[in-house]
N, C-alpha and C positions, 0 to 999 in steps of 0.2 A: 504494500500500500504506500502510495506517495504521501509523505507528511511534509508540508511546507511550513517552515518556521520563519516568521518575519521578525528579523532582528533590528529593524530600524529604530526601535525605541529602547533597546536593551542598554543598560549602563553597567550592569554587574553580572558576574558569573551566576549568581543565584537566580537572576531573571532569566538567563539562558536556560538553566536547568529546569526551571518551572515551565518554560515553553516546551522543552523536550517532553517533560512529563505530561503536560496537557495534550501534546500532539499524539501520544500513544494511549491517552485516556487511562493514565495510571491511577490507582486507588489513592485515597488521601493518606494512607499510612506508608506509602512508598518512600524509601529513603531518598534524600536529596544530595546524592553524591555519585561518583562514577562507579564505585563498587556495587551500589544498588542498581544502577542502570545496567551494568554488566549482567547481574543476576537476572534481571527481568528480560533483557534482550537475548541472552544466550540460553538460559534455562526455560524461559517462557512461562505461560500459564499464570501470569500476574496482572498484566494490563488488559484494559477493555478492548484494545486493538492489538492483535498478535502479529508478530513478524510473518512475512518479510516486511521490513521497513526500508523505504527509499526516501531518505531525508534530503530535502532541498532547503538550504539555509540562505535566506535573503539578508545580506549584510548591509549595514549602512556604509556610506562612502568613507566615513572617518570613524570607525568604531573605537570605543574606549580601549585602552591597553588590556584591561581586565577581560573584556568581552572577546577581543581578538585572541588572547591567550587561551581562553576557555574553548573557543571554537576550534582552534588548532589542536588542542588536547583532545577534544571530542572526535575530531576527524581521525587522529592517530589511534584512539581507542576503537573506533569503528573498524579500522583496518585489523587491529589485534583480534577483535571479536569475530570478524569474518574468518580469520585463521582458525578460530575455535569451532567454526561451522555455523555461526549465526548468519541468517540471510539478511544482510544489511548492506546499504550503500549510502553514500552521502556526496552531495555536490554543493558548491557555493555558487550563488546566483548574484 
């Protein structure tokens, strides 16, 4: 499923992670960190929308350093999680 994340208003990593969680319809109790994202993306059966996930991240022209770092880290983790067999992709728009 294509999940479009609109980052034009993000200022913090927390806002980015909240957008990812909203995009996959994560339950309220879902952890707000990359370990929790890994668990729900690789293991599955947690989120309202299950993988495959095809993330499109719409970045602002001049993102905050915190957001830029968070998105870079997320893209790298998606690559790692794909190697674990999770059906994931990500692109920046």
